C-alpha positions in Angstrom: 12.9 -20.8 -1.4 9.7 -21.4 0.6 9.9 -24.9 2.3 6.4 -24.8 3.7 4.6 -28.1 3.0 1.1 -26.8 3.8 0.9 -24.1 1.1 -2.7 -23.5 0.3 -3.1 -21.7 -3.1 -4.8 -18.3 -2.6 -4.3 -18.3 1.2 -0.7 -19.2 2.1 1.9 -16.8 0.6 4.8 -18.5 -1.0 8.1 -16.7 -1.6 8.6 -18.7 -4.8 5.2 -17.4 -6.1 6.2 -13.8 -5.4 9.5 -14.3 -7.2 7.8 -15.8 -10.2 5.9 -12.6 -10.7 9.1 -11.2 -12.2 8.8 -13.5 -15.2 5.2 -12.3 -15.8 6.4 -8.7 -15.9 9.8 -9.1 -17.6 8.6 -7.7 -20.8 8.0 -4.4 -19.1 11.5 -4.0 -17.9 12.6 -1.8 -20.8 9.6 0.5 -20.5 10.0 0.7 -16.8 13.5 1.9 -17.1 12.2 5.3 -17.9 11.7 5.4 -14.1 8.3 7.1 -14.2 5.2 4.9 -13.6 1.6 5.9 -13.7 -1.7 4.2 -13.9 -5.2 5.2 -15.0 -7.9 5.7 -12.5 -11.1 5.6 -14.5 -10.5 8.2 -17.3 -7.9 10.1 -15.4 -4.2 9.5 -15.7 -2.0 10.4 -12.8 1.8 10.4 -12.9 4.1 9.8 -10.0 5.3 13.1 -8.6 8.1 14.2 -6.3 11.5 15.7 -6.7 13.5 12.6 -5.9 16.2 14.6 -4.3 18.8 13.8 -1.6 20.0 16.4 1.0 23.5 17.6 0.2 24.3 20.7 2.2 23.0 24.0 3.5 24.0 27.5 2.4 23.0 31.1 3.2 19.6 32.0 2.0 19.4 34.0 -1.2 16.3 36.0 -2.2 14.2 33.8 -4.4 15.0 30.5 -2.8 12.0 28.2 -2.1 11.0 28.9 1.5 9.9 25.2 1.7 13.6 24.3 1.7 14.6 26.5 4.6 17.0 24.8 7.1 15.4 25.9 10.3 17.9 24.0 12.5 20.9 25.8 11.0 19.0 29.1 11.2 18.3 28.6 14.9 21.9 27.8 15.6 23.5 30.6 13.5 20.8 33.3 13.7 21.0 33.6 9.9 18.6 32.2 7.2 19.8 29.2 5.4 18.4 27.0 2.7 18.9 23.3 2.0 20.6 22.2 -1.2 19.5 18.9 -2.8 21.2 16.7 -5.3 19.3 14.5 -7.7 19.2 10.9 -6.5 20.6 8.2 -8.9 18.4 5.6 -7.1 15.0 6.5 -5.6 13.7 4.8 -2.5 10.6 2.6 -3.0 8.7 1.4 0.0 6.0 -1.3 -0.1 3.6 -0.6 2.8 1.3 -3.7 3.3 -1.6 -3.7 5.7 -2.2 -7.3 7.0 -5.0 -6.3 9.4 -7.5 -9.0 10.5 -9.9 -8.0 7.8 -7.4 -8.8 5.2 -7.5 -12.6 6.0 -10.8 -13.0 4.2 -12.0 -14.0 0.7 -15.0 -15.6 -0.8 -13.4 -17.1 -3.9 -10.0 -17.3 -5.6 -7.9 -15.9 -2.7 -7.7 -14.1 0.6 -7.3 -10.3 0.4 -3.9 -10.9 2.2 -2.7 -13.2 -0.6 -3.8 -10.7 -3.2 -2.0 -7.9 -1.3 1.2 -9.9 -1.4 0.8 -10.4 -5.1 0.3 -6.6 -5.6 3.4 -6.0 -3.5 5.4 -8.3 -5.7 4.1 -6.6 -8.9 4.9 -3.1 -7.6 8.2 -4.2 -6.2 9.4 -5.9 -9.4 8.4 -2.9 -11.5 10.4 -0.7 -9.1 13.4 -3.0 -9.4 13.3 -2.7 -13.2 13.6 1.0 -12.7 16.7 0.5 -10.5 15.0 1.8 -7.3 16.2 0.8 -3.8 13.4 -1.3 -2.3 12.2 -1.6 1.3 9.0 -2.4 3.0 6.8 -2.1 6.0 4.3 -4.9 6.8 1.9 -4.8 9.7 -0.2 -7.8 10.9 -2.7 -8.0 13.9 0.1 -9.1 16.2 3.4 -7.7 14.9 5.1 -5.6 12.2 8.3 -5.8 10.2 10.4 -3.1 8.5 12.8 -3.8 5.7 15.1 -0.8 5.0 15.5 0.1 1.4 18.4 -1.7 -0.1 19.7 -2.9 -3.5 16.8 -4.2 -5.5 17.4 -7.9 -5.0 18.1 -8.0 -1.2 15.4 -5.5 -0.2 12.6 -7.0 -2.3 13.4 -10.6 -1.1 13.4 -9.4 2.4 9.9 -8.0 1.9 8.8 -11.3 0.3 10.0 -13.4 3.3 8.2 -11.2 5.8 5.0 -11.4 3.7 5.3 -15.2 3.6 6.0 -15.4 7.3 2.9 -13.3 8.1 0.5 -15.2 5.8 -1.2 -17.0 8.7 -2.7 -15.6 11.9 -4.2 -17.2 14.9 -8.0 -17.3 14.7 -10.0 -15.5 15.9 -7.7 -12.5 15.3 -7.5 -9.5 17.6 -9.3 -6.8 15.6 -9.7 -4.3 18.5 -6.9 -2.1 17.3 -6.7 0.0 14.1 -3.7 -1.6 12.4 -4.1 0.6 9.3 -3.4 3.7 11.3 -0.5 2.0 13.1 1.0 1.2 9.6 0.5 4.8 8.5 2.1 6.0 11.8 5.1 3.8 11.4 5.4 4.8 7.7 5.2 8.5 8.6 8.0 7.9 11.2 10.5 5.9 9.0 10.0 7.2 5.4 12.5 9.7 4.0 11.4 12.6 1.8 11.4 11.8 -1.9 10.4 8.2 -1.5 7.8 6.3 -3.6 5.3 4.4 -1.5 3.0 1.6 -2.6 0.2 1.6 0.0 -1.6 -1.8 -0.1 -4.7 -2.1 2.2 -8.4 -2.8 2.2 -8.9 0.5 4.0 -11.1 -1.1 6.6 -10.9 1.2 9.6 -10.0 4.4 7.6 -10.9 7.4 9.7 -9.9 11.0 10.4 -6.6 9.9 11.9 -5.8 8.1 8.7 -6.4 11.3 6.8 -4.0 13.2 9.1 -1.3 10.6 8.8 -1.5 10.3 5.0 -1.6 14.1 4.7 1.8 14.3 6.4 3.2 11.5 4.3 2.2 12.8 0.9 3.7 16.3 1.5 7.2 15.0 0.6 6.6 11.6 -1.0 4.8 9.9 -3.9 2.0 7.6 -2.7 0.1 5.1 -4.9 -2.8 3.4 -3.1 -4.0 -0.1 -3.9 -7.4 -0.9 -2.6 -7.6 -4.6 -2.0 -11.3 -5.8 -1.7 -13.5 -8.8 -2.0 -16.5 -8.5 -4.3 -18.8 -8.9 -1.3 -17.6 -5.5 -0.1 -18.7 -3.7 -3.3 -21.5 -5.8 -4.8 -25.0 -6.9 -3.7 -25.1 -10.3 -1.8 -27.4 -13.1 -2.8 -30.4 -13.4 -0.4 -30.1 -15.9 2.4 -29.0 -16.5 6.0 -25.4 -15.7 6.9 -23.2 -16.1 9.9 -20.3 -13.7 10.8 -17.9 -13.5 13.6 -18.5 -10.4 15.9 -16.3 -10.0 19.0 -15.3 -13.7 18.7 -19.0 -14.8 18.7 -21.0 -16.1 15.7 -23.9 -13.8 14.8 -26.5 -14.7 12.2 -28.3 -12.3 9.9 -30.8 -12.6 7.1 -30.5 -10.8 3.8 -33.9 -11.9 2.4 -35.5 -8.7 3.7 -35.3 -5.2 2.2 -34.0 -3.6 5.5 -31.0 -5.9 5.6 -30.2 -5.3 2.0 -30.4 -1.5 2.6 -28.1 -1.7 5.6 -25.4 -3.6 3.6 -25.7 -1.4 0.6 -25.4 1.7 2.7 -22.2 0.3 4.3 -20.7 -0.5 1.0 -21.4 2.9 -0.4 -20.2 4.8 2.6 -17.0 2.7 2.7 -16.2 3.3 -1.0 -17.0 7.0 -0.6 -14.6 7.3 2.3 -11.8 5.7 0.3 -12.3 7.6 -2.9 -12.7 10.9 -1.0 -9.5 10.3 0.9 -7.6 9.5 -2.3 -9.1 12.4 -4.3 -8.6 14.9 -1.5 -4.9 14.1 -1.2 -4.4 13.6 -4.9 -3.3 10.0 -4.4 -3.8 7.6 -7.4 -6.2 4.8 -6.4 -6.1 1.4 -8.0 -8.9 -1.1 -6.9 -7.8 -4.7 -6.9 -10.2 -7.6 -6.3 -9.0 -10.7 -4.6 -11.6 -12.7 -6.5 -9.7 -12.7 -9.8 -6.1 -13.1 -11.1 -3.9 -10.2 -10.0 -1.6 -9.7 -13.0 -4.4 -8.9 -15.6 -5.9 -6.4 -13.2 -2.5 -4.6 -12.7 -1.5 -4.6 -16.4 -5.0 -3.4 -17.4 -4.4 -0.2 -15.3 -0.7 0.4 -15.9 0.5 3.0 -18.3 4.3 2.8 -18.4 
């Protein structure tokens, strides 16, 4: 399917590789047909929630109806209280939301975070397809973004794969002046329909108060599972030595042989992890850390409880 001749393992994303993930998960198809997926976060198991209902009609309000289902538009038009009636969906909408910010095009060994994110998207997408969900996606890169509307499992998922493959390379140095994570969350908040399941795949670089506000709005009516893609250098101590990094398109050197540098790096790592875990915990979002330094399938299967 992917005719790119310059495919670099762990960096360039191949549609064929994403399709092959299905074979690695095919044994889970029967279990996934129960249509409820959860995974363990440390010792805590969290199950996907949400009513999975589709709006059907509105009727006059009856005492005891849930006030959260009030139809304010009809009420404003008629002057009488109305409530929305929902019918259970036969197929739920599953959205793969992938953050391809500039920080995702990085990795010290095995793969880039962007490549790992695409693999996670394939794992989550295929599991959703086994459950019969309608799959769509939203992928944001430093320069562009693409939306795939939820469709029948094959078409929707393959559409996501093709966009992931097409966005696996960026011009260097990338534009990292804009918060693309918040742009992704803003677009997600705009297009998602209530009752959807969302796989949010990001490294959470740039997470801030606006991220919290956007996610708070999204989780009110949808199930969100967060996959934290990271490189081990973002969570573990670095070996002592001299390093060069790109800052505002200029190379800057720093030395980690001194205690002050080690303290600065350790503090950033702790604060970053704390922000992510606090965000997920505060919104009751299951959080699954995934390292780009190791094979993806064992990490996913180790956390899944289907």
